[in-house]
Every structure is written in C-alpha cells, then in structure tokens.
DOKOL-489151 format. One record per residue (C-alpha): residue number from 1; residue in three letters; x, y, z. Coordinates in Angstrom, 3 decimals. Each point is the difference from the previous one (the first is absolute). Layout:
BEGIN
<r nr="NUM" rest="Ala" X="X" Y="Y" Z="Z"/>
...
This chain:
BEGIN
<r nr="1" rest="Met" X="-75.197" Y="130.205" Z="68.342"/>
<r nr="2" rest="Glu" X="-0.785" Y="3.667" Z="-0.716"/>
<r nr="3" rest="Lys" X="3.612" Y="0.942" Z="-0.756"/>
<r nr="4" rest="Ser" X="2.969" Y="-1.648" Z="-1.676"/>
<r nr="5" rest="Ile" X="2.640" Y="-0.721" Z="2.626"/>
<r nr="6" rest="Ser" X="3.658" Y="-1.030" Z="-0.155"/>
<r nr="7" rest="Ala" X="1.908" Y="-1.406" Z="2.992"/>
<r nr="8" rest="Arg" X="3.645" Y="-0.971" Z="0.540"/>
<r nr="9" rest="Ala" X="1.760" Y="-2.275" Z="2.478"/>
<r nr="10" rest="Met" X="3.276" Y="-1.832" Z="0.613"/>
<r nr="11" rest="Thr" X="0.858" Y="-3.170" Z="1.852"/>
<r nr="12" rest="Arg" X="1.669" Y="0.764" Z="3.306"/>
<r nr="13" rest="Asp" X="3.102" Y="-2.019" Z="-0.948"/>
<r nr="14" rest="Gly" X="0.451" Y="2.086" Z="-3.168"/>
<r nr="15" rest="Ser" X="-0.565" Y="-2.934" Z="-2.351"/>
<r nr="16" rest="Ala" X="-2.838" Y="1.399" Z="-2.075"/>
<r nr="17" rest="Met" X="-2.169" Y="3.017" Z="-0.676"/>
<r nr="18" rest="Ile" X="-3.531" Y="0.214" Z="-1.374"/>
<r nr="19" rest="Ile" X="-2.315" Y="2.536" Z="-1.567"/>
<r nr="20" rest="Ala" X="-3.691" Y="-0.876" Z="-0.184"/>
<r nr="21" rest="Ala" X="-2.813" Y="2.061" Z="-1.486"/>
<r nr="22" rest="Asp" X="-3.729" Y="0.030" Z="-0.499"/>
<r nr="23" rest="Thr" X="-0.435" Y="1.750" Z="-3.354"/>
<r nr="24" rest="Thr" X="-3.715" Y="-0.632" Z="-0.524"/>
<r nr="25" rest="Lys" X="-0.910" Y="3.673" Z="-0.273"/>
<r nr="26" rest="Ile" X="2.953" Y="0.708" Z="-2.280"/>
<r nr="27" rest="Val" X="-1.008" Y="-2.750" Z="-2.411"/>
<r nr="28" rest="Gln" X="-3.639" Y="1.068" Z="0.063"/>
<r nr="29" rest="Arg" X="1.050" Y="3.560" Z="-0.845"/>
<r nr="30" rest="Ala" X="2.094" Y="-1.262" Z="-2.911"/>
<r nr="31" rest="Arg" X="-2.957" Y="-2.028" Z="-1.267"/>
<r nr="32" rest="Glu" X="-2.219" Y="3.092" Z="0.072"/>
<r nr="33" rest="Ile" X="2.552" Y="2.231" Z="-1.748"/>
<r nr="34" rest="His" X="0.924" Y="-2.407" Z="-2.782"/>
<r nr="35" rest="Gly" X="-3.221" Y="-1.977" Z="-0.432"/>
<r nr="36" rest="Leu" X="1.877" Y="-3.243" Z="0.555"/>
<r nr="37" rest="Ser" X="-1.309" Y="-3.375" Z="-1.073"/>
<r nr="38" rest="Lys" X="-0.203" Y="-2.750" Z="2.595"/>
<r nr="39" rest="Thr" X="3.325" Y="-1.521" Z="-1.061"/>
<r nr="40" rest="Met" X="1.693" Y="3.394" Z="-0.210"/>
<r nr="41" rest="Thr" X="-1.269" Y="0.988" Z="3.456"/>
<r nr="42" rest="Ala" X="1.971" Y="-2.987" Z="1.274"/>
<r nr="43" rest="Ala" X="3.018" Y="0.629" Z="-2.242"/>
<r nr="44" rest="Leu" X="0.415" Y="3.735" Z="0.601"/>
<r nr="45" rest="Gly" X="-1.058" Y="-0.483" Z="3.627"/>
<r nr="46" rest="Arg" X="2.814" Y="-2.467" Z="0.630"/>
<r nr="47" rest="Ala" X="2.508" Y="2.251" Z="-1.784"/>
<r nr="48" rest="Leu" X="-1.109" Y="3.042" Z="2.031"/>
<r nr="49" rest="Thr" X="0.335" Y="-1.990" Z="3.217"/>
<r nr="50" rest="Ala" X="3.453" Y="-1.270" Z="-0.975"/>
<r nr="51" rest="Ala" X="1.177" Y="3.519" Z="-0.861"/>
<r nr="52" rest="Ser" X="-1.324" Y="1.313" Z="3.316"/>
<r nr="53" rest="Leu" X="1.854" Y="-2.695" Z="1.964"/>
<r nr="54" rest="Met" X="3.208" Y="0.502" Z="-1.969"/>
<r nr="55" rest="Gly" X="-0.237" Y="3.789" Z="0.249"/>
<r nr="56" rest="Ala" X="-0.196" Y="-0.224" Z="3.789"/>
<r nr="57" rest="Leu" X="3.600" Y="-1.286" Z="-0.082"/>
<r nr="58" rest="Leu" X="1.243" Y="3.350" Z="-1.345"/>
<r nr="59" rest="Lys" X="2.051" Y="2.124" Z="2.388"/>
<r nr="60" rest="Ser" X="-0.923" Y="3.600" Z="-0.819"/>
<r nr="61" rest="Glu" X="-3.212" Y="1.975" Z="-0.414"/>
<r nr="62" rest="Asn" X="1.246" Y="1.193" Z="-3.387"/>
<r nr="63" rest="Asn" X="0.545" Y="-3.534" Z="-1.334"/>
<r nr="64" rest="Thr" X="-2.445" Y="-1.747" Z="-2.330"/>
<r nr="65" rest="Leu" X="-0.256" Y="-3.516" Z="-1.378"/>
<r nr="66" rest="Thr" X="-1.503" Y="-0.908" Z="-3.366"/>
<r nr="67" rest="Leu" X="-1.053" Y="-3.597" Z="-0.633"/>
<r nr="68" rest="Gln" X="-0.654" Y="-0.939" Z="-3.629"/>
<r nr="69" rest="Phe" X="-1.130" Y="-3.226" Z="-1.607"/>
<r nr="70" rest="Arg" X="0.612" Y="0.011" Z="-3.729"/>
<r nr="71" rest="Gly" X="-1.564" Y="-3.285" Z="-0.992"/>
<r nr="72" rest="Asp" X="-1.475" Y="-1.401" Z="-3.190"/>
<r nr="73" rest="Gly" X="-3.431" Y="-0.608" Z="1.551"/>
<r nr="74" rest="Pro" X="-3.144" Y="1.999" Z="-0.816"/>
<r nr="75" rest="Ala" X="0.510" Y="2.298" Z="3.008"/>
<r nr="76" rest="Gly" X="2.896" Y="1.679" Z="-1.812"/>
<r nr="77" rest="Thr" X="2.411" Y="1.948" Z="2.180"/>
<r nr="78" rest="Val" X="-0.999" Y="0.272" Z="3.656"/>
<r nr="79" rest="Cys" X="1.667" Y="2.892" Z="1.835"/>
<r nr="80" rest="Cys" X="-0.199" Y="0.977" Z="3.681"/>
<r nr="81" rest="Val" X="1.828" Y="2.700" Z="1.967"/>
<r nr="82" rest="Ser" X="0.437" Y="0.118" Z="3.786"/>
<r nr="83" rest="Asp" X="1.502" Y="2.451" Z="2.455"/>
<r nr="84" rest="Cys" X="1.938" Y="-1.020" Z="3.112"/>
<r nr="85" rest="Phe" X="-3.181" Y="-0.138" Z="2.084"/>
<r nr="86" rest="Gly" X="-1.767" Y="-2.448" Z="-2.289"/>
<r nr="87" rest="Asn" X="-2.382" Y="2.474" Z="-1.651"/>
<r nr="88" rest="Val" X="-0.411" Y="-1.221" Z="-3.543"/>
<r nr="89" rest="Arg" X="-1.527" Y="0.617" Z="-3.420"/>
<r nr="90" rest="Gly" X="-0.076" Y="-2.083" Z="-3.171"/>
<r nr="91" rest="Tyr" X="-1.509" Y="-0.859" Z="-3.365"/>
<r nr="92" rest="Ala" X="-0.136" Y="-2.741" Z="-2.615"/>
<r nr="93" rest="Asp" X="0.068" Y="0.473" Z="-3.766"/>
<r nr="94" rest="Asn" X="-3.170" Y="-2.060" Z="-0.394"/>
<r nr="95" rest="Pro" X="-2.109" Y="0.354" Z="3.168"/>
<r nr="96" rest="Ala" X="-2.952" Y="-1.827" Z="-1.611"/>
<r nr="97" rest="Ala" X="1.931" Y="-3.199" Z="-0.813"/>
<r nr="98" rest="Glu" X="-1.967" Y="-3.024" Z="1.135"/>
<r nr="99" rest="Leu" X="0.876" Y="-3.691" Z="-0.015"/>
<r nr="100" rest="Ala" X="-1.756" Y="-3.213" Z="0.933"/>
<r nr="101" rest="Pro" X="0.957" Y="-1.457" Z="3.405"/>
<r nr="102" rest="Asn" X="3.245" Y="-1.998" Z="0.047"/>
<r nr="103" rest="Asn" X="0.251" Y="-3.754" Z="0.557"/>
<r nr="104" rest="Ser" X="-0.411" Y="0.542" Z="3.752"/>
<r nr="105" rest="Gly" X="-3.230" Y="1.903" Z="-0.532"/>
<r nr="106" rest="Lys" X="1.599" Y="3.288" Z="1.081"/>
<r nr="107" rest="Leu" X="0.392" Y="3.319" Z="-1.782"/>
<r nr="108" rest="Asp" X="2.710" Y="-0.458" Z="-2.630"/>
<r nr="109" rest="Val" X="2.405" Y="2.757" Z="1.003"/>
<r nr="110" rest="Gly" X="2.964" Y="-1.901" Z="-1.423"/>
<r nr="111" rest="Gly" X="-1.727" Y="-0.262" Z="-3.364"/>
<r nr="112" rest="Ala" X="-0.832" Y="3.700" Z="0.024"/>
<r nr="113" rest="Ile" X="3.606" Y="1.006" Z="0.697"/>
<r nr="114" rest="Gly" X="1.665" Y="-2.642" Z="-2.182"/>
<r nr="115" rest="Arg" X="3.760" Y="-0.399" Z="-0.312"/>
<r nr="116" rest="Gly" X="2.558" Y="2.749" Z="-0.336"/>
<r nr="117" rest="Thr" X="2.041" Y="2.178" Z="2.343"/>
<r nr="118" rest="Met" X="-0.644" Y="1.504" Z="3.419"/>
<r nr="119" rest="Tyr" X="1.703" Y="3.315" Z="0.724"/>
<r nr="120" rest="Val" X="0.672" Y="1.627" Z="3.370"/>
<r nr="121" rest="Ile" X="1.058" Y="3.647" Z="-0.303"/>
<r nr="122" rest="Lys" X="1.071" Y="1.810" Z="3.152"/>
<r nr="123" rest="Asp" X="0.378" Y="3.771" Z="-0.024"/>
<r nr="124" rest="Leu" X="2.350" Y="0.526" Z="2.947"/>
<r nr="125" rest="Gly" X="0.843" Y="3.630" Z="-0.703"/>
<r nr="126" rest="Met" X="3.180" Y="-0.878" Z="-1.904"/>
<r nr="127" rest="Glu" X="0.918" Y="1.182" Z="-3.494"/>
<r nr="128" rest="Glu" X="-1.367" Y="-3.206" Z="-1.502"/>
<r nr="129" rest="Pro" X="-2.703" Y="-2.293" Z="1.392"/>
<r nr="130" rest="Tyr" X="0.787" Y="-3.588" Z="0.978"/>
<r nr="131" rest="Val" X="-1.505" Y="-2.439" Z="-2.499"/>
<r nr="132" rest="Gly" X="-0.335" Y="-3.687" Z="0.831"/>
<r nr="133" rest="Leu" X="-1.673" Y="-2.608" Z="-2.147"/>
<r nr="134" rest="Ser" X="-0.814" Y="-3.678" Z="-0.148"/>
<r nr="135" rest="Asp" X="-2.062" Y="-2.366" Z="-2.094"/>
<r nr="136" rest="Ile" X="-3.704" Y="-0.300" Z="0.699"/>
<r nr="137" rest="Val" X="-0.094" Y="-3.590" Z="1.239"/>
<r nr="138" rest="Ser" X="-3.755" Y="-0.481" Z="0.349"/>
<r nr="139" rest="Gly" X="-1.803" Y="3.323" Z="-0.395"/>
<r nr="140" rest="Glu" X="-1.703" Y="-0.641" Z="3.344"/>
<r nr="141" rest="Ile" X="1.906" Y="3.016" Z="1.449"/>
<r nr="142" rest="Ala" X="0.974" Y="-1.438" Z="3.426"/>
<r nr="143" rest="Glu" X="2.206" Y="-2.726" Z="-1.485"/>
<r nr="144" rest="Asp" X="1.563" Y="2.556" Z="-2.320"/>
<r nr="145" rest="Val" X="0.841" Y="2.351" Z="2.867"/>
<r nr="146" rest="Thr" X="1.503" Y="-2.880" Z="2.003"/>
<r nr="147" rest="His" X="2.076" Y="-1.002" Z="-3.040"/>
<r nr="148" rest="Tyr" X="1.132" Y="3.590" Z="-0.574"/>
<r nr="149" rest="Tyr" X="1.407" Y="0.417" Z="3.505"/>
<r nr="150" rest="Ala" X="1.839" Y="-3.332" Z="-0.200"/>
<r nr="151" rest="Lys" X="1.466" Y="0.692" Z="-3.451"/>
<r nr="152" rest="Ser" X="0.591" Y="3.741" Z="-0.101"/>
<r nr="153" rest="Glu" X="0.565" Y="1.000" Z="3.635"/>
<r nr="154" rest="Gln" X="1.079" Y="-3.362" Z="1.485"/>
<r nr="155" rest="Val" X="-2.366" Y="0.395" Z="2.954"/>
<r nr="156" rest="Pro" X="-1.955" Y="-3.112" Z="1.102"/>
<r nr="157" rest="Thr" X="-3.603" Y="1.185" Z="-0.209"/>
<r nr="158" rest="Val" X="-3.514" Y="-1.359" Z="0.158"/>
<r nr="159" rest="Cys" X="-2.801" Y="2.078" Z="-1.505"/>
<r nr="160" rest="Ala" X="-3.655" Y="-0.948" Z="0.412"/>
<r nr="161" rest="Leu" X="-2.779" Y="1.954" Z="-1.712"/>
<r nr="162" rest="Gly" X="-3.715" Y="-0.419" Z="-0.422"/>
<r nr="163" rest="Val" X="-3.057" Y="1.771" Z="-1.400"/>
<r nr="164" rest="Arg" X="-3.579" Y="-1.208" Z="0.377"/>
<r nr="165" rest="Val" X="-2.548" Y="1.481" Z="-2.397"/>
<r nr="166" rest="Asn" X="-3.752" Y="0.077" Z="0.525"/>
<r nr="167" rest="Arg" X="-2.497" Y="-0.901" Z="-2.721"/>
<r nr="168" rest="Asp" X="-0.574" Y="3.698" Z="-0.679"/>
<r nr="169" rest="Tyr" X="3.781" Y="0.342" Z="-0.590"/>
<r nr="170" rest="Ser" X="0.527" Y="1.981" Z="3.219"/>
<r nr="171" rest="Cys" X="2.953" Y="-0.997" Z="2.176"/>
<r nr="172" rest="Lys" X="-0.994" Y="-2.141" Z="2.975"/>
<r nr="173" rest="Ala" X="3.484" Y="-0.329" Z="1.470"/>
<r nr="174" rest="Ala" X="3.557" Y="0.706" Z="-1.121"/>
<r nr="175" rest="Gly" X="3.402" Y="0.037" Z="1.607"/>
<r nr="176" rest="Gly" X="3.191" Y="-1.900" Z="0.564"/>
<r nr="177" rest="Phe" X="3.253" Y="-0.289" Z="1.853"/>
<r nr="178" rest="Leu" X="3.701" Y="0.118" Z="-0.809"/>
<r nr="179" rest="Val" X="2.448" Y="-1.901" Z="2.225"/>
<r nr="180" rest="Gln" X="3.754" Y="0.375" Z="-0.389"/>
<r nr="181" rest="Leu" X="2.754" Y="-1.881" Z="1.795"/>
<r nr="182" rest="Leu" X="2.717" Y="2.206" Z="1.425"/>
<r nr="183" rest="Pro" X="3.737" Y="-0.798" Z="0.030"/>
<r nr="184" rest="Phe" X="1.010" Y="-2.738" Z="2.470"/>
<r nr="185" rest="Ser" X="-3.574" Y="-1.142" Z="0.560"/>
<r nr="186" rest="Asp" X="-0.543" Y="-2.767" Z="2.529"/>
<r nr="187" rest="Asp" X="-0.775" Y="-3.423" Z="-1.480"/>
<r nr="188" rest="Ala" X="-2.654" Y="-0.783" Z="2.610"/>
<r nr="189" rest="Thr" X="-1.804" Y="3.259" Z="-0.736"/>
<r nr="190" rest="Thr" X="0.226" Y="-0.618" Z="-3.734"/>
<r nr="191" rest="Asp" X="-1.418" Y="-3.507" Z="0.368"/>
<r nr="192" rest="Arg" X="-2.917" Y="1.284" Z="2.070"/>
<r nr="193" rest="Leu" X="-0.679" Y="2.747" Z="-2.538"/>
<r nr="194" rest="Glu" X="-0.106" Y="-2.506" Z="-2.843"/>
<r nr="195" rest="Lys" X="-2.451" Y="-2.150" Z="1.953"/>
<r nr="196" rest="Asn" X="-2.253" Y="2.930" Z="0.846"/>
<r nr="197" rest="Ile" X="-0.073" Y="1.352" Z="-3.549"/>
<r nr="198" rest="Ser" X="-0.696" Y="-3.439" Z="-1.486"/>
<r nr="199" rest="Glu" X="-3.124" Y="-0.238" Z="2.163"/>
<r nr="200" rest="Ile" X="-1.459" Y="3.271" Z="-1.332"/>
<r nr="201" rest="Gln" X="-2.251" Y="-0.966" Z="-2.894"/>
<r nr="202" rest="Ser" X="-1.247" Y="3.454" Z="-1.004"/>
<r nr="203" rest="Val" X="1.012" Y="3.426" Z="1.292"/>
<r nr="204" rest="Ser" X="-3.105" Y="1.551" Z="-1.574"/>
<r nr="205" rest="Gly" X="-2.045" Y="-2.624" Z="1.844"/>
<r nr="206" rest="Leu" X="1.491" Y="1.094" Z="3.318"/>
<r nr="207" rest="Leu" X="-0.851" Y="3.623" Z="-0.746"/>
<r nr="208" rest="Ala" X="-3.485" Y="-0.902" Z="-1.235"/>
<r nr="209" rest="Asp" X="-0.532" Y="-1.729" Z="3.343"/>
<r nr="210" rest="Gly" X="0.776" Y="3.249" Z="1.787"/>
<r nr="211" rest="Met" X="3.676" Y="-0.347" Z="0.871"/>
<r nr="212" rest="Thr" X="2.048" Y="3.194" Z="0.241"/>
<r nr="213" rest="Pro" X="3.537" Y="0.292" Z="-1.433"/>
<r nr="214" rest="Glu" X="1.305" Y="-0.205" Z="3.577"/>
<r nr="215" rest="Gln" X="-1.848" Y="-3.264" Z="0.497"/>
<r nr="216" rest="Val" X="1.352" Y="-1.340" Z="-3.293"/>
<r nr="217" rest="Ile" X="3.493" Y="0.816" Z="1.253"/>
<r nr="218" rest="Gly" X="-0.794" Y="-1.859" Z="3.206"/>
<r nr="219" rest="Lys" X="-0.993" Y="-3.055" Z="-2.056"/>
<r nr="220" rest="Val" X="3.160" Y="0.112" Z="-2.136"/>
<r nr="221" rest="Phe" X="2.156" Y="0.466" Z="3.116"/>
<r nr="222" rest="Asp" X="-1.964" Y="-2.468" Z="2.124"/>
<r nr="223" rest="Gly" X="2.307" Y="-1.548" Z="2.617"/>
<r nr="224" rest="Ile" X="2.721" Y="2.581" Z="-0.702"/>
<r nr="225" rest="Glu" X="0.679" Y="3.003" Z="2.214"/>
<r nr="226" rest="Phe" X="-0.316" Y="3.213" Z="-1.959"/>
<r nr="227" rest="Asp" X="-0.383" Y="3.757" Z="0.346"/>
<r nr="228" rest="Met" X="-2.593" Y="2.016" Z="-1.882"/>
<r nr="229" rest="Phe" X="1.509" Y="3.143" Z="-1.534"/>
<r nr="230" rest="Asp" X="-2.938" Y="2.017" Z="-1.214"/>
<r nr="231" rest="Ser" X="-3.379" Y="-0.016" Z="-1.656"/>
<r nr="232" rest="Arg" X="-1.094" Y="2.711" Z="-2.391"/>
<r nr="233" rest="Glu" X="-2.832" Y="0.910" Z="-2.296"/>
<r nr="234" rest="Ile" X="0.785" Y="-0.278" Z="-3.697"/>
<r nr="235" rest="Gly" X="-2.026" Y="0.935" Z="-3.051"/>
<r nr="236" rest="Tyr" X="-0.332" Y="0.248" Z="-3.762"/>
<r nr="237" rest="Arg" X="1.706" Y="3.341" Z="-0.539"/>
<r nr="238" rest="Cys" X="0.901" Y="1.670" Z="-3.261"/>
<r nr="239" rest="Thr" X="2.522" Y="2.841" Z="-0.134"/>
<r nr="240" rest="Cys" X="-1.109" Y="1.521" Z="-3.299"/>
<r nr="241" rest="Asp" X="-0.906" Y="3.672" Z="-0.335"/>
<r nr="242" rest="Arg" X="-0.549" Y="2.549" Z="-2.751"/>
<r nr="243" rest="Glu" X="3.529" Y="1.394" Z="0.237"/>
<r nr="244" rest="Lys" X="1.557" Y="-3.412" Z="-0.746"/>
<r nr="245" rest="Tyr" X="-2.063" Y="-0.345" Z="-3.164"/>
<r nr="246" rest="Tyr" X="0.800" Y="3.573" Z="-1.017"/>
<r nr="247" rest="Arg" X="3.702" Y="-0.840" Z="0.281"/>
<r nr="248" rest="Ala" X="-0.506" Y="-3.271" Z="-1.873"/>
<r nr="249" rest="Leu" X="-1.628" Y="1.825" Z="-2.913"/>
<r nr="250" rest="Leu" X="2.701" Y="2.660" Z="0.076"/>
<r nr="251" rest="Ser" X="2.637" Y="-2.732" Z="-0.350"/>
<r nr="252" rest="Leu" X="-1.491" Y="-0.946" Z="-3.387"/>
<r nr="253" rest="Gly" X="1.785" Y="2.987" Z="-1.517"/>
<r nr="254" rest="Lys" X="-0.979" Y="2.882" Z="-2.254"/>
<r nr="255" rest="Asp" X="-0.753" Y="-1.994" Z="-3.150"/>
<r nr="256" rest="Glu" X="-2.370" Y="-2.510" Z="1.624"/>
<r nr="257" rest="Leu" X="-1.714" Y="2.737" Z="2.021"/>
<r nr="258" rest="Thr" X="-0.499" Y="2.018" Z="-3.184"/>
<r nr="259" rest="Arg" X="-1.604" Y="-3.043" Z="-1.628"/>
<r nr="260" rest="Leu" X="-2.379" Y="-0.339" Z="2.962"/>
<r nr="261" rest="Leu" X="-0.854" Y="3.699" Z="-0.213"/>
<r nr="262" rest="Gln" X="-0.794" Y="-0.311" Z="-3.712"/>
<r nr="263" rest="Glu" X="-2.616" Y="-2.651" Z="0.775"/>
<r nr="264" rest="Gly" X="-2.015" Y="2.869" Z="1.425"/>
<r nr="265" rest="Lys" X="-1.378" Y="-1.697" Z="3.099"/>
<r nr="266" rest="Pro" X="0.911" Y="-0.408" Z="3.675"/>
<r nr="267" rest="Val" X="2.465" Y="-2.764" Z="0.946"/>
<r nr="268" rest="Glu" X="-1.369" Y="-2.516" Z="2.494"/>
<r nr="269" rest="Thr" X="2.351" Y="-2.147" Z="2.081"/>
<r nr="270" rest="Val" X="-1.083" Y="-2.906" Z="2.189"/>
<r nr="271" rest="Cys" X="1.955" Y="-1.496" Z="2.912"/>
<r nr="272" rest="Ser" X="0.588" Y="-3.732" Z="-0.496"/>
<r nr="273" rest="Phe" X="-0.056" Y="-0.593" Z="3.751"/>
<r nr="274" rest="Cys" X="-3.107" Y="1.872" Z="1.187"/>
<r nr="275" rest="Ala" X="-1.816" Y="1.004" Z="-3.229"/>
<r nr="276" rest="Ala" X="0.119" Y="3.706" Z="0.936"/>
<r nr="277" rest="Lys" X="-0.396" Y="2.245" Z="-3.063"/>
<r nr="278" rest="Tyr" X="1.944" Y="3.208" Z="-0.603"/>
<r nr="279" rest="Val" X="-1.100" Y="2.195" Z="-2.900"/>
<r nr="280" rest="Phe" X="2.311" Y="2.633" Z="-1.494"/>
<r nr="281" rest="Glu" X="-1.588" Y="2.758" Z="-2.085"/>
<r nr="282" rest="Gln" X="1.455" Y="1.542" Z="-3.137"/>
<r nr="283" rest="Asp" X="1.436" Y="3.020" Z="1.808"/>
<r nr="284" rest="Glu" X="1.891" Y="-2.330" Z="2.353"/>
<r nr="285" rest="Ile" X="1.466" Y="-1.886" Z="-2.956"/>
<r nr="286" rest="Lys" X="1.132" Y="3.337" Z="-1.450"/>
<r nr="287" rest="Arg" X="1.690" Y="0.815" Z="3.322"/>
<r nr="288" rest="Met" X="1.768" Y="-3.382" Z="-0.069"/>
<r nr="289" rest="Ile" X="1.274" Y="0.693" Z="-3.522"/>
<r nr="290" rest="Thr" X="1.436" Y="3.319" Z="1.219"/>
<r nr="291" rest="Glu" X="1.682" Y="-1.742" Z="2.925"/>
<r nr="292" rest="Ala" X="1.337" Y="-2.755" Z="-2.246"/>
<r nr="293" rest="Lys" X="1.695" Y="2.578" Z="-2.249"/>
<r nr="294" rest="Lys" X="2.038" Y="1.407" Z="2.874"/>
C-alpha cells in the first residue's frame, strides 16, 4: 500500500464500532527518522498504530491524544501523539535497543517495554488535560491498550496490532484495529464478534497479504451487517516549527538564557519526534534575554 489508511465502521444494530488502519508507511517513516533497531521498529510501530487508532476516537479537530509507555525495559519511555484524524508522531528514549527473539521466536516487544505505567493524555481544549493511566500488563502494546480501556474508561475493547519487519529493518507491514462495544450491545452480535476476532491470527499478516483496512473490517464484522463511515489517508506528521522552539527557549528565563549566551556559540535544538534541527544565533539569544526581562 502506497499510503497509510484509516477506516471506520459500525454494526448496523449499534452494538459495536471499529477503527482499522494500515500504518506501514508511518512505521517506515519512523524507522528512517529515528534509526530504529528491528525490535524497536516493532515496538514504536505498534505504539504509533495504537495512538493513531485511539486518536481517531477524538471528537474535535483541536483535540490531541498522547500515549506514553513508561516501562523499565531498555526502550525507556515510548511516547506517541495523535490528532483526531489519526495522523501521528512518536519517539522512544532508546531507539537502538535490541533484544533476542522471545520464547515464541518473535520480536520481543514486551521485553523492550518492560513493566511500568501506561498513560493516556487527552487535550480536549479544557483548562486541564484528561490523564488516564493503567499498569503495563505485558508490554506488547495491544494487550495494554485493551486493559486500559477496561480499567480506566470501562469500555469493553479489543485492540489488535502488528508490525512485520524485513531483514534490512524496513517495515514490511504494520497496522491494527480497535473494536469497542457500545451500550446495550446485542449478545448475538457480541458472540459473533468474539468468534471472528479469535480466528484472526495476525493483523500484520492480513495486511502483508494485501488486505486493505476496509477488508480487515469486513473480516472482523463477517456475518454482521455494518455500515462503513469513512476512509482517510493518515501519515507521520510532526507539528514542530522554529517559533515553538523560540518560545521554549524564551521560557527558560533570563538567567538561563544569559548562561547560554556566555557560552559564546549558537544554541541548537532538535525535535524528538522528527529530528528537525533549529539553530538560534547569539543575536537571537540576546533578543530573548531582552524579552525575558519585560
């Protein structure tokens, strides 16, 4: 697939909704930006996909969702941010972390993440953001997201994620789906959903075989009448710019800016999400000091 695509649908009886996405291009872009190891391509790739799916549940164009895994594994903190369309960006503290395959012979994402706390931070345009958290139950990302919704938001949810990595560390296929039961769901529909989902061995395998997100939805909702809402292109998109970093430096205050000026060299800042560099010359630091005094 040349583009990353997200699609949404709902069962006709109003029992469940689903968001499915092919995030192959997004994960490949993240691998290129951060120089990810094979294990970290899978780990950050799953987290980016999860954030994209969760972000698509937001109601307003101005809303954002931040998904953080603060585990004790070698990956360190993994942080991803999504808008309401599913466009996403992310980073890991240690993008080069590499582990031996797990006991199943698969990339050890759970070992890379470790145990700790998963945070979901929603900026809904209010005075304070909504912050939800839950324990990291496996570090495999999908199980942790499923656990979060059950514990923190009391919404029955199934999350499935997958990333396949080629021998050259490029992303062969990545994506996932998020299914949520709605209030007063029909038992027959729920039973059929459980059966269908249990028969899906690998969502990344479906995408690697050429399935589209719409076709994945059709497989999850097989035998259930449903309506497709929309399908949209999504991407790895960073919102950084020079002005944001200027303001960030300005917020350091007069004393810290004066210390930077005394070092006698330009100040270089680097975006954690996209690796863009913004260099501020001495005269700009002087201007910040003047502004900070006001």
